[in-house]
C-alpha positions in Angstrom: 1.2 18.6 -13.4 1.5 22.2 -11.3 4.8 23.9 -10.4 4.5 23.2 -6.9 4.1 19.6 -7.5 7.1 18.9 -5.9 8.6 20.1 -1.9 12.2 19.7 -1.2 12.3 19.1 2.8 14.2 17.1 5.1 17.4 18.4 4.5 20.4 16.4 6.3 23.9 17.2 6.6 25.8 13.7 7.2 22.3 12.2 8.0 21.3 14.5 10.4 19.0 17.7 11.1 21.0 21.2 11.6 23.9 19.4 13.2 26.1 21.9 15.3 29.7 21.4 16.4 30.5 19.0 13.4 34.6 18.3 12.3 33.7 17.3 9.0 34.9 20.0 6.0 33.4 18.0 3.3 30.0 16.7 5.1 27.6 14.9 2.7 24.1 16.4 1.7 20.8 15.4 1.4 17.3 15.4 1.0 13.7 14.2 0.6 11.0 15.0 -2.2 7.4 15.3 -0.8 4.7 15.2 -3.7 1.1 14.1 -3.9 1.5 13.5 -7.3 2.3 9.7 -9.1 5.9 8.8 -10.7 7.9 11.7 -9.7 11.5 11.4 -10.6 14.4 14.0 -10.2 16.0 14.9 -13.3 18.5 17.8 -12.1 19.2 19.5 -8.4 21.0 22.9 -7.7 22.7 23.3 -4.3 23.9 26.9 -3.1 25.4 27.5 0.0 26.7 30.8 2.1 27.7 32.2 5.3 24.4 33.7 6.0 21.1 33.4 5.4 20.6 36.8 4.1 23.2 36.2 1.6 20.7 33.3 0.3 17.7 35.0 0.0 19.8 37.6 -2.0 20.7 34.6 -4.3 24.2 35.6 -3.8 25.7 32.2 -2.5 29.4 33.2 -0.9 30.4 29.1 -0.2 28.9 27.4 -2.7 26.6 27.2 -6.0 26.8 23.7 -7.8 24.7 25.0 -10.7 22.4 22.5 -12.2 23.9 19.3 -11.6 21.8 16.6 -14.0 21.5 13.5 -11.7 18.9 12.1 -9.5 20.8 11.8 -6.6 19.5 13.4 -3.2 22.1 11.7 -0.7 25.2 11.4 0.2 26.2 14.2 -2.0 29.4 15.8 -0.7 29.6 19.4 -0.1 32.2 21.0 -2.7 31.7 24.5 -1.6 34.4 26.8 0.0 36.0 25.0 3.3 34.4 26.3 6.2 36.8 27.1 9.4 36.8 26.4 12.7 33.1 27.6 14.3 31.8 28.5 10.9 28.2 28.1 9.6 27.0 27.1 6.3 23.6 27.9 5.4 22.4 25.9 2.5 18.8 24.9 0.5 18.3 23.1 -2.3 15.9 22.8 -6.0 15.4 20.0 -7.9 14.3 19.5 -11.8 11.5 16.6 -11.9 9.3 15.3 -14.6 9.7 17.1 -18.0 12.1 19.7 -16.4 9.6 21.2 -13.8 11.3 23.3 -11.9 10.8 23.2 -7.7 10.6 26.0 -5.1 13.7 26.5 -3.1 13.8 24.3 0.0 13.8 26.2 3.4 17.4 26.9 4.5 18.8 24.3 6.4 22.1 24.7 8.4 25.2 23.3 10.0 28.1 24.3 12.1 31.9 23.5 12.4 32.8 22.8 15.8 36.8 23.3 16.5 38.9 21.8 13.9 42.0 22.3 15.6 44.0 21.7 18.6 45.3 24.8 18.5 41.6 26.4 18.9 41.6 25.1 22.1 42.9 27.3 24.7 40.8 25.5 27.6 42.9 22.6 29.4 41.9 19.7 30.8 41.2 20.0 34.9 40.7 17.7 37.7 40.1 18.2 41.3 39.3 15.3 43.4 40.6 16.1 47.4 43.7 13.1 48.5 41.1 11.2 50.3 38.4 11.5 47.7 40.5 9.8 44.5 39.8 6.4 45.5 36.3 6.3 47.1 34.5 10.0 46.2 33.1 12.4 46.7 33.7 13.0 43.2 34.2 17.0 42.4 32.2 19.6 40.9 33.8 22.8 39.2 32.4 25.9 38.8 34.2 29.6 37.3 32.1 32.9 37.9 32.5 35.4 35.1 31.4 38.1 34.2 28.6 39.5 30.7 29.4 43.5 30.3 25.7 44.5 30.7 25.9 47.6 27.7 27.2 44.4 25.0 24.9 42.8 23.0 25.1 39.0 22.8 25.2 37.9 19.1 25.9 34.0 19.9 27.5 32.0 22.8 28.8 28.4 22.4 29.8 26.0 25.3 32.4 23.4 24.0 33.0 20.4 26.3 34.2 16.9 27.5 34.0 15.1 30.4 35.9 11.8 31.7 34.0 9.4 32.1 30.9 11.7 31.9 29.9 15.2 32.7 26.7 17.2 32.9 27.3 21.0 32.5 25.3 23.5 34.0 24.9 27.1 33.7 23.4 29.9 36.0 21.6 27.3 37.4 20.4 25.1 34.7 21.3 22.3 33.3 23.0 22.8 29.5 21.8 20.2 26.4 19.1 17.5 26.8 21.6 14.6 26.4 22.7 12.5 29.4 25.5 9.9 29.4 27.6 12.2 27.8 30.5 12.0 25.9 29.7 8.8 24.1 32.0 5.7 25.2 35.4 5.8 23.2 38.6 4.3 23.8 40.0 7.2 26.1 43.7 6.2 25.2 42.9 7.4 21.5 40.2 10.4 21.9 37.4 11.4 24.0 34.4 13.6 22.3 33.2 17.1 22.9 29.6 18.5 22.2 28.9 22.0 21.0 26.0 23.7 22.6 24.0 26.7 22.2 23.8 28.7 25.3 23.0 32.2 24.1 19.8 31.9 26.5 21.3 31.1 29.4 23.9 34.1 29.8 22.6 37.2 31.8 24.1 40.4 31.8 26.7 40.9 34.5 27.7 38.0 37.0 27.2 34.3 35.3 28.6 31.0 36.7 29.5 28.0 34.6 29.4 24.7 36.6 30.8 21.2 35.9 29.4 17.6 37.3 31.6 14.5 36.4 30.9 10.9 37.1 33.1 8.1 36.5 31.5 6.2 33.8 33.2 3.6 31.7 36.5 5.9 32.1 36.9 4.6 35.8 35.7 1.5 36.9 36.1 2.2 41.6 36.2 -0.9 43.3 33.5 -0.9 46.8 32.8 -4.0 49.1 28.9 -4.9 48.3 28.9 -3.2 45.1 28.8 -4.9 41.4 31.9 -3.3 39.5 33.2 -6.6 38.0 33.0 -7.6 34.2 33.7 -10.1 31.7 35.2 -6.9 30.0 37.6 -6.0 32.5 38.8 -9.4 33.1 42.1 -10.5 32.1 41.5 -13.9 31.0 39.0 -15.9 28.8 35.4 -16.8 30.1 35.6 -14.9 33.1 39.1 -16.8 34.3 42.2 -14.9 35.5 43.1 -11.5 36.9 40.8 -8.9 37.3 41.8 -5.3 35.7 40.1 -2.3 36.6 39.9 0.8 34.7 41.1 3.7 36.4 41.9 7.5 35.9 40.8 11.1 37.8 38.0 12.4 36.9 38.7 15.5 34.5 36.9 17.9 32.6 37.4 20.4 29.7 35.4 22.9 29.1 35.3 26.3 26.9 32.6 28.9 26.6 33.2 31.7 24.0 30.4 34.5 23.7 30.5 36.2 20.6 29.2 40.1 20.8 27.5 42.0 18.2 30.6 44.1 17.4 32.6 41.4 16.6 34.4 40.6 19.8 34.6 37.2 21.3 35.4 36.7 25.3 36.7 33.2 26.4 35.9 31.2 29.6 38.1 28.5 29.5 38.6 25.6 31.9 42.4 26.2 33.7 43.9 26.4 37.1 41.4 29.1 38.0 38.5 27.5 38.1 37.0 26.5 41.3 36.2 22.6 42.8 34.6 21.5 45.7 33.9 17.9 46.9 30.6 17.4 45.3 27.3 15.6 46.3 28.3 12.3 44.3 29.8 9.9 47.1 30.1 6.9 44.7 29.7 6.7 40.6 30.0 3.0 39.7 29.2 2.8 36.1 27.9 -1.0 36.9 26.9 -0.7 40.7 25.3 2.5 41.1 25.6 6.1 42.4 25.1 7.0 45.9 24.6 10.7 46.0 24.1 12.6 49.1 21.9 16.0 48.7 23.2 17.8 51.9 26.7 18.7 49.5 24.7 20.4 47.0 26.0 23.5 48.0 23.3 26.3 47.4 23.9 28.1 44.3 26.7 26.6 43.6 26.3 26.8 39.7 24.5 30.4 40.3 25.9 33.8 40.7 24.7 33.9 44.3 26.9 31.0 45.2 29.6 31.2 47.4 33.1 29.6 46.1 35.3 31.7 48.5 36.2 28.2 50.5 36.7 26.3 47.3 40.0 24.9 46.2 41.3 26.0 43.0 41.4 22.8 39.8 44.3 21.1 39.0 45.3 21.1 35.2 45.2 17.0 34.3 48.5 15.3 33.6 47.1 12.7 31.5 44.7 13.3 28.7 43.0 11.9 26.0 45.1 11.8 22.4 42.6 13.5 20.4 39.7 15.4 21.2 36.7 15.0 18.2 33.4 16.1 17.9 30.3 14.0 19.0 28.5 14.0 15.6 26.2 11.2 16.5 22.9 12.2 18.4 23.3 11.8 22.0 21.7 9.8 24.4 18.3 11.5 26.2 15.7 10.7 28.3 13.4 8.9 25.9 10.3 7.6 28.1 9.0 8.4 31.6 7.3 5.3 32.7 4.3 5.4 35.5 5.1 2.7 38.1 1.9 0.5 37.3 1.8 -1.1 40.6 3.1 -1.0 44.3 3.4 -3.9 46.9 5.0 -3.9 50.2 6.4 -7.5 51.0 7.9 -6.5 54.4 7.6 -3.5 56.5 9.1 -0.9 55.2 10.2 -2.5 52.1 8.5 -0.9 48.9 8.6 -2.7 45.2 7.3 -1.0 42.1 6.5 -2.1 39.1 6.9 -0.4 35.6 5.4 -3.3 33.4 8.3 -3.7 31.3 11.5 -4.3 31.2 13.5 -1.4 30.1 17.1 0.8 30.0 17.6 3.8 32.2 17.2 5.0 35.9 14.7 5.1 38.7 13.5 8.6 39.6 11.6 9.1 43.1 9.9 12.1 44.6 10.3 12.1 48.6 10.2 14.4 51.6 12.0 13.4 54.8 14.3 14.9 57.5 18.0 15.6 56.3 20.5 12.8 56.6 17.8 9.8 55.5 19.8 7.3 53.7 16.8 5.9 50.7 18.4 2.4 48.9 17.0 1.8 45.3 17.5 -1.6 44.2 16.7 -2.7 40.4 16.1 -5.8 39.3 14.3 -7.6 36.5 12.5 -10.4 38.3 10.6 -11.0 42.0 11.8 -13.7 44.6 8.7 -14.2 46.9 7.3 -10.5 46.2 11.2 -9.3 46.5 13.5 -7.9 44.1 15.9 -10.4 42.9 18.9 -9.3 40.9 19.7 -12.3 38.8 21.6 -11.8 35.5 22.2 -8.8 36.7 25.8 -9.4 38.6 27.0 -12.7 36.3 29.2 -14.9 39.0 30.1 -12.4 41.5 29.3 -13.4 44.8 27.8 -10.8 47.3 27.3 -7.8 45.7 24.4 -5.6 44.2 23.6 -3.0 42.2 22.0 -0.3 43.9 21.8 3.9 44.1 21.4 5.8 47.3 19.9 9.1 47.9 20.7 11.1 51.0 18.0 13.7 52.0 18.4 17.3 52.2 15.5 17.9 54.6 14.3 20.7 52.3 10.8 19.7 51.4 9.7 17.2 48.4 12.8 16.3 46.5 13.3 14.7 43.2 16.4 12.7 42.4 17.6 10.0 39.9 20.9 8.9 39.1 22.9 10.7 36.2 26.3 8.9 35.6 25.5 5.2 35.1 22.2 3.1 34.1 20.5 -0.1 34.8 18.5 -2.7 32.8 15.3 -3.3 35.4 11.4 -3.9 35.3 11.0 -3.7 39.4 12.6 -1.6 41.6 13.1 -2.1 45.8 13.1 0.8 47.9 14.3 0.8 51.3 14.9 3.7 54.2 12.0 5.8 53.2 10.6 7.6 55.9 6.9 7.2 55.0 4.6 5.4 52.9 5.2 6.4 49.3 2.5 6.6 46.7 2.5 4.9 43.5 3.1 8.4 41.5 6.1 9.0 44.0 8.5 6.7 41.6 9.1 6.8 38.0 10.8 4.9 35.5 13.2 7.0 32.9 14.1 5.3 29.8 16.6 6.3 28.2 18.5 5.9 24.4 20.0 7.8 21.1 17.8 10.5 20.2 17.6 8.9 16.6 14.3 8.7 14.7 12.3 5.6 14.7 11.6 4.3 10.9 9.6 1.6 11.3 6.5 1.0 12.3 4.3 -2.7 12.8 1.1 -3.8 13.0 -1.2 -7.0 11.8 -4.2 -8.9 13.1 -2.2 -11.3 15.4 -2.0 -10.2 18.6 1.2 -12.6 19.2 3.1 -11.8 16.2 2.3 -8.0 17.4 3.7 -8.8 21.2 6.9 -10.0 19.7 7.3 -7.0 17.6 7.3 -4.9 20.7 9.7 -6.8 22.9 12.2 -6.8 20.1 11.5 -3.2 19.5 12.2 -2.5 23.5 15.6 -4.8 23.3 16.9 -2.8 20.6 16.1 0.5 22.4 18.0 -0.9 25.5 20.9 -1.2 23.5 20.9 2.3 21.9 23.3 3.7 25.0 26.5 4.5 22.3 27.1 3.5 18.9 29.0 0.5 19.6 25.6 -0.7 20.8 26.4 -2.3 24.2 24.4 -5.2 25.0 24.1 -6.7 28.4 22.6 -3.4 30.1 24.1 -4.5 33.7 26.7 -7.1 33.7 28.9 -6.5 30.7 27.6 -3.2 28.7 30.1 -4.3 26.2 30.0 -3.4 22.6 29.5 -7.4 21.3 29.7 -6.1 17.8 28.2 -9.7 16.4 25.4 -8.9 18.4 24.8 -5.3 16.9 25.2 -6.6 13.3 24.4 -10.3 12.5 21.9 -10.9 15.0 19.7 -7.7 15.3 18.2 -8.3 11.9 16.1 -4.8 12.8 18.3 -2.5 12.4 15.6 -1.2 10.0 13.8 0.2 13.4 15.8 3.2 13.7 17.7 5.6 12.1 21.4 4.6 12.3 23.0 6.5 9.7 25.2 8.8 11.6 25.0 6.0 14.5 26.7 3.4 11.9 29.7 6.1 11.1 30.4 7.0 14.7 30.2 2.8 15.4 33.1 2.6 12.2 35.2 5.1 14.0 35.6 3.3 17.2 35.9 0.2 15.7 39.0 1.4 13.4 40.8 3.3 16.6 40.8 0.0 17.6 42.6 -1.6 15.0 45.7 -3.3 16.1 48.9 -3.1 14.2 48.4 -6.4 12.4 45.4 -5.1 11.1 42.7 -7.4 13.6 39.9 -6.0 14.7 38.7 -6.8 18.3 34.9 -8.3 18.9 34.4 -6.4 22.0 34.2 -2.0 20.4 36.1 -0.5 22.8 38.0 -3.1 25.1 40.7 -1.1 26.8 42.1 -4.2 28.5 42.0 -6.0 25.2 40.9 -9.2 27.0 38.7 -10.3 24.3 41.4 -10.4 21.4 37.9 -12.0 19.5 39.0 -15.2 17.4 35.3 -15.7 16.4 35.4 -13.3 12.8 31.4 -13.3 13.5 32.1 -10.9 16.0 35.6 -9.0 14.9 34.3 -8.6 11.1 31.1 -7.9 12.1 31.5 -4.3 11.4 32.4 -4.4 8.0 29.2 -6.4 7.3 27.4 -3.7 8.9 29.2 -0.7 7.2 27.9 -2.5 3.8 24.9 -2.7 4.8 24.7 1.0 5.9 25.5 1.9 2.5 22.8 0.5 1.0 20.4 1.7 3.2 21.7 5.0 3.6 23.9 5.1 0.5 26.8 6.4 2.6 30.1 5.9 0.9 31.7 8.8 2.8 32.3 6.3 5.7 33.6 3.6 3.6 36.3 5.7 2.1 37.4 6.8 5.5 38.0 3.0 6.7 38.4 1.5 3.6 42.5 1.0 3.7 41.7 -0.5 7.4 39.0 -2.9 6.0 41.8 -4.1 3.3 44.2 -4.7 6.1 41.9 -6.4 8.2 40.8 -8.9 5.0 44.7 -9.5 4.2 45.3 -10.9 7.9 41.8 -13.3 7.4 43.5 -14.2 4.1 47.1 -14.9 5.9 45.2 -17.1 8.2 43.4 -19.1 5.8 43.8 -23.0 5.9 42.5 -25.7 3.4 40.5 -22.6 1.8 39.0 -21.8 5.1 38.9 -19.7 7.7 40.5 -22.0 11.2 37.9 -22.4 13.8 39.0 -22.3 17.8 37.8 -22.8 21.3 35.7 -21.0 23.2 39.3 -20.1 25.0 40.6 -18.8 22.0 37.3 -16.2 22.1 35.5 -18.3 19.6 31.7 -18.5 20.3 30.0 -20.2 16.9 26.3 -20.3 16.4 25.4 -18.6 20.2 22.5 -19.4 22.7 21.4 -22.5 20.7 18.7 -24.0 22.2 20.3 -26.2 25.1 23.4 -24.4 25.0 25.3 -23.6 28.1 27.3 -20.5 28.1 30.6 -22.6 29.8 30.0 -25.2 27.7 28.8 -23.8 24.5 30.7 -26.5 21.8 28.6 -29.5 22.9 28.6 -32.2 20.3 26.1 -34.0 22.2 23.4 -31.6 21.6 21.5 -32.4 18.0 21.3 -28.1 17.5 25.6 -27.9 18.1 26.7 -26.4 14.6 31.0 -26.8 14.5 32.5 -23.7 14.7 34.2 -24.6 11.6 30.8 -24.3 9.9 30.0 -20.4 11.2 33.5 -19.6 10.7 33.0 -20.4 6.9 29.9 -18.6 6.8 31.7 -15.2 8.3 34.2 -15.6 6.0 32.4 -15.5 2.9 29.8 -12.8 4.6 32.6 -10.2 5.0 34.5 -11.2 2.1 30.7 -10.8 0.1 30.6 -7.5 2.1 33.9 -6.4 0.9 32.9 -6.9 -2.8 29.9 -4.5 -2.4 32.2 -1.9 -0.9 34.3 -2.3 -3.1 31.8 -1.7 -6.1 30.7 1.2 -4.0 33.8 2.7 -4.1 34.4 2.0 -7.9 37.2 -0.1 -7.0 36.7 -2.6 -9.8 39.6 -5.0 -9.5 38.8 -5.1 -5.6 35.1 -5.9 -6.2 36.3 -8.9 -8.5 38.7 -10.0 -6.2 36.6 -10.7 -3.2 33.5 -12.1 -5.1 35.8 -14.6 -6.1 37.0 -15.0 -2.8 33.2 -15.2 -1.4 32.5 -17.7 -4.1 35.7 -19.9 -3.6 34.8 -19.6 0.5 31.4 -21.0 -0.4 32.5 -23.6 -2.9 34.9 -25.4 -0.2 31.9 -25.3 2.3 29.9 -27.5 0.2 32.7 -30.1 -0.6 34.0 -30.6 2.8 30.6 -30.8 4.4 28.0 -31.5 2.3 26.1 -34.9 3.0 24.2 -35.9 -0.3 22.7 -39.2 1.5 20.5 -36.3 3.7 21.1 -33.0 1.8 22.0 -32.0 4.6 25.6 -30.1 5.9 28.1 -31.6 8.6 25.9 -33.2 11.4 22.5 -31.8 9.9 21.8 -28.8 12.5 19.2 -26.1 10.9 21.9 -23.7 11.4 24.6 -25.6 9.2 22.2 -26.2 6.4 20.8 -22.6 6.5 24.2 -21.4 6.3 25.2 -23.1 3.2 21.9 -21.8 1.7 22.7 -18.4 2.3 26.1 -18.4 0.8 24.6 -20.2 -2.6 26.8 -23.3 -1.6 24.9 -25.5 -3.2 25.3 -26.3 -6.8 21.6 -25.6 -8.5 20.3 -28.7 -9.1 20.8 -29.5 -5.3 19.3 -26.2 -4.0 15.4 -27.5 -3.9 16.5 -30.5 -1.8 18.6 -28.6 0.4 15.9 -26.4 1.2 13.1 -29.2 1.3 15.4 -30.6 4.2 16.0 -27.7 6.0 12.0 -27.2 6.1 11.4 -30.9 7.0 13.7 -30.3 10.0 11.7 -27.0 11.0 8.4 -29.1 10.8 10.4 -32.3 12.5 11.2 -30.0 15.4 7.6 -28.9 16.1 7.5 -25.6 13.7 10.4 -24.3 16.1 13.7 -22.4 15.0 17.0 -24.7 16.8 19.4 -22.1 16.0 21.4 -19.6 17.9 22.5 -15.9 17.1 24.4 -16.8 14.1 21.9 -19.1 12.4 18.9 -18.0 13.3 18.5 -14.6 10.9 20.5 -17.0 8.0 17.3 -19.3 8.3 15.0 -16.2 8.6 16.6 -14.7 5.3 16.8 -18.0 3.6 13.0 -18.5 4.1 12.2 -15.3 3.4 14.0 -15.4 0.1 12.4 -18.6 -1.3 9.0 -17.5 -0.3 8.3 -20.1 2.7 6.2 -17.8 4.4 4.1 -20.4 5.6 6.8 -22.0 7.5 7.7 -19.0 9.4 4.3 -18.2 10.1 4.0 -21.5 11.6 7.2 -20.6 13.6 6.0 -17.3 14.6 3.3 -18.0 16.3 4.3 -21.3 18.3 4.3 -20.8 22.4 6.0 -24.1 23.2 10.1 -24.2 23.7 11.8 -23.1 22.1 10.2 -19.9 21.1 9.2 -16.3 21.0 5.5 -17.3 22.0 7.2 -19.5 24.6 9.1 -16.2 26.5 6.1 -14.0 26.2 3.6 -16.3 27.9 6.6 -16.7 30.6 6.2 -13.0 31.1 9.0 -11.4 28.8 8.9 -7.4 28.0 11.9 -7.6 26.0 14.3 -10.4 24.3 15.9 -12.6 27.0 19.6 -13.8 26.4 18.6 -17.5 25.7 16.3 -19.8 24.3 15.9 -21.5 28.0 14.9 -18.2 29.7 12.0 -19.0 32.2 10.9 -15.5 33.5 12.3 -16.2 36.8 16.7 -15.8 36.2 19.3 -15.0 33.6 19.4 -11.9 31.1 16.2 -10.4 30.3 16.8 -8.1 28.1 19.4 -8.6 25.5 18.9 -8.4 21.8 21.1 -11.4 20.3 17.8 -13.6 19.4 16.0 -10.8 17.6 16.2 -12.6 14.1 12.5 -13.2 13.6 11.1 -9.9 13.7 12.8 -8.4 10.6 10.6 -11.2 8.8 7.1 -9.1 9.9 8.6 -6.1 7.6 10.5 -7.8 5.1 8.0 -10.7 4.9 4.2 -10.4 5.7 4.5 -6.7 4.6 7.1 -7.7 2.0 9.1 -4.2 2.3 12.6 -4.9 0.5 15.2 -3.3 -1.6 16.3 -4.6 -5.1 19.1 -6.9 -4.3 21.1 -4.6 -6.1 19.6 -1.0 -5.2 21.5 1.5 -3.1 18.8 4.1 -0.5 15.6 2.2 -1.5 16.0 3.7 -5.3 14.6 0.6 -6.3 12.3 -1.1 -3.9 10.5 -4.6 -3.8 6.8 -4.6 -2.2 6.1 -9.0 -2.2 3.4 -9.1 0.9 3.0 -12.5 2.2 -0.7 -13.8 2.8 -0.2 -16.6 5.4 -2.0 -18.3 8.4 -5.0 -16.5 9.4 -3.8 -13.2 9.4 -6.7 -10.8 7.6 -4.5 -7.5 7.9 -1.0 -6.3 8.1 0.4 -2.7 8.2 4.4 -1.5 8.1 5.9 1.5 7.4 9.9 2.3 6.8 10.9 5.5 6.6 13.6 5.9 4.2 16.5 8.5 3.2 14.0 9.0 0.3 10.9 9.5 2.4 8.1 6.6 3.5 7.1 3.4 2.1 4.1 1.7 2.9 2.5 -1.8 2.7 -1.3 -2.1 4.0 -3.0 -5.4 3.2 -6.5 -6.7 4.2 -7.8 -9.7 3.4 -11.9 -10.8 3.6 -12.1 -13.9 2.3 -11.1 -14.2 -1.4 -11.2 -10.2 -1.4 -7.8 -8.7 -0.5 -7.0 -5.1 -0.7 -3.2 -4.1 -1.1 -2.0 -0.6 -0.7 1.5 0.7 -1.3 3.0 3.9 -0.9 6.6 4.6 -2.9 8.3 7.6 -2.0 9.2 10.1 -4.6 12.4 9.6 -6.9 11.8 5.9 -6.1 10.5 3.2 -8.1 9.0 -0.3 -7.1 8.3 -3.9 -8.1 4.9 -5.1 -6.8 4.2 -8.7 -6.5 0.8 -9.0 -5.5 0.1 -13.0 -4.2 -3.1 -14.3 -5.6 -5.3 -16.3 -3.5 -6.8 -18.4 -6.7 -5.1 -18.4 -10.0 -8.3 -16.8 -11.6 -8.5 -14.1 -9.3 -9.1 -10.6 -10.8 -7.1 -7.5 -10.0 -7.9 -3.7 -10.2 -5.8 -1.1 -10.2 -4.5 1.8 -12.0 -4.1 2.0 -15.6 -0.9 3.4 -15.0 0.5 0.8 -12.8 2.7 -1.8 -15.1 1.8 -5.2 -15.3 5.0 -7.2 -16.4 4.2 -11.0 -15.2 1.7 -13.1 -14.2 1.3 -16.7 -13.3 -0.8 -19.0 -10.7 0.5 -17.6 -7.8 1.3 -13.8 -8.4 1.1 -10.7 -10.4 4.0 -8.4 -10.7 3.7 -4.3 -11.6 5.8 -2.2 -12.1 5.2 1.1 -10.6 6.7 4.9 -9.8 6.1 6.7 -7.0 2.8 7.9 -4.9 -0.1 5.6 -3.6 -1.4 2.5 -5.5 -4.3 -0.1 -4.5 -4.6 -3.4 -5.8 -7.8 -5.1 -5.2 -8.3 -8.8 -5.9 -11.8 -10.6 -6.0 
């Protein structure tokens, strides 16, 4: 092997690439190894860090030199160098030693930059400025500050630190700052607001400059306007939509601090204060739920440029009520991820135009229009059509006589392009009224927005239906990526239901959620109550959903453990371990007869939410054969949380705690079996698929009963016409149990169904994303909500067979066990991990099968090759170590690299 056999690449800081403005003094470092060779194993590494890249080039790392460290670790390596102060930058690189102590070249230089770490670093003040008449109904303010850059001085760098409540858009010399939108991310504003750090060096010019700020209400203030949807169950003081309505309120405000560092070392600061100017802006209405109204006539010419005139503007007020803490928004922000052209336009009534984007998505409509000043155009999004017109079924909940709409009033200055800024909708169709002339199809575009996190998975197979199922699951995953707590239901609620993100998604492998999960945990434990309890919705400023169901409140702990297993992240676990312990102590204090007590929907218990035939107003229906009593789903949730706590404690080297939690999990499973097992039928409880699958998932049946219990689950599925009759708790458990048992034949037969209830049924009724309910018929209800996404994870984990070993972390040990089932002839899946890319690709032609596997450097794998017949001949590299063979499988152990297994 030559000395350049291994390249160190993909350097990350807290799982981010070259992050700017973080506030973690000891970030976690990581890297990938890239090599065309097989069997690459890292034996040691050396990290060096410096305050400038030039010092690294001179081999003078003034911040840190780890020296050679004998270790195969390549993620979650804490920075141990000189502490970095506010605004400081760290430049770093790494080299590794691999097989036979071969030394790699130094990696390319990576970097990170600190934000403002101390309150004293902020000279800026939170400012407001709505006119007295505008405070209740708009218009919202815009802010501007003129400043001068001396022409004779060279700018070394410039940074803008900024936040706004609820949302902001920063502008500098007529240009939008940053690609991010819907910023900052949603938090509990009583606890903290988030700021971002922008490099604005290229925005500045010698002489006069102007920094400008637009602000929208966002989640911070939910105004009421007659006829516009604004209500959500999140903001109602009562259970299941009853009780007094509670509105969030708060005057929009911003804080901004521009720091210009000159080559001579001096710093110029332009900080928001009472000298900034403010005026009524073009936003007449900013409703996070009901839409946005924009009057382009009130976009003052040049207001955010040096040639603008602010002489008639008011002075800003310093805000009296401000968040307790300003923290760096370290997770990737939301961006414009896709521009979707309209695929069809119709005119169901004269002057009413309806555009179809071909798919449900979450984001904005964008229009290009020309007409007289004062022309008011109405945009009405929706998931459905009713007699050719847009229907807003599923968008406004139970609130009568309201709409979701955006309005744009023309300035009359030629062709004008516009889209909303400070809210978002879930929709497929857009109805436009009030246009001065007939539009072109190309004059309307859909802009899909989501967090700028990298996609990590791809799947394709020979069955178009399975590919379609994977696509609608992918779309619904994107639709929730608006904030780290993953708000589901993009119209009615926009609420971070924690079980929706965790247990039910079963597709978290699709995107890189490492930093997102860290931010999610920050928000969850900000919301922890004094007694240790966690809410089921995060954030929940009105404390409405004091959620009794631990499958919701405890979901973040399960997610934290899964995030550790996927990314190797122990820092987030250490940060919140005390809060997790406090929560679990509270659960134990509420125990009754060895289990967690169930409650009713009125107490915030949901059970196996959205099982077939369930009505959301009457979820606990004993007359429905698919109903699973909540005491059973609570028991499983208790076990799941205890199991996660055991894994977290072990990851943190808390051996006594791990033993305690493991013992508790085993006791919960034992009680479940003793309490609910029916030996006459080998089922649990009332015999629902969910009840039996939860038992198997927990390992509740004694060893001698496990096969018979599994058989009854399979019989139930077969008797149900190869349909899964579970809700969001039971569905992923069933898929996991059948995958672990190797019953891919059952899952395949489920996946190809097109009758109710099935994914194929949804697709035949026009689904382009995952609907909320099995009852969805393509005409009404929520069309984009990823709570029933349990099956598609099997495509990657089962059909392609990509999984971690049970006790592996960060994919250091991988298992590839593909399933050759049904009429499938090809399957290809790719999973991008913190160590690199895993690929499993197989092709079947009669009795011949070729399996190609790619394993990232510094990982090993067990490959289980399914045999089409007992005497099949397997051809592969002699370097692949065969460890077992029977009539059904041949098992090999391999290292990194590309490997091919041919079966004839």
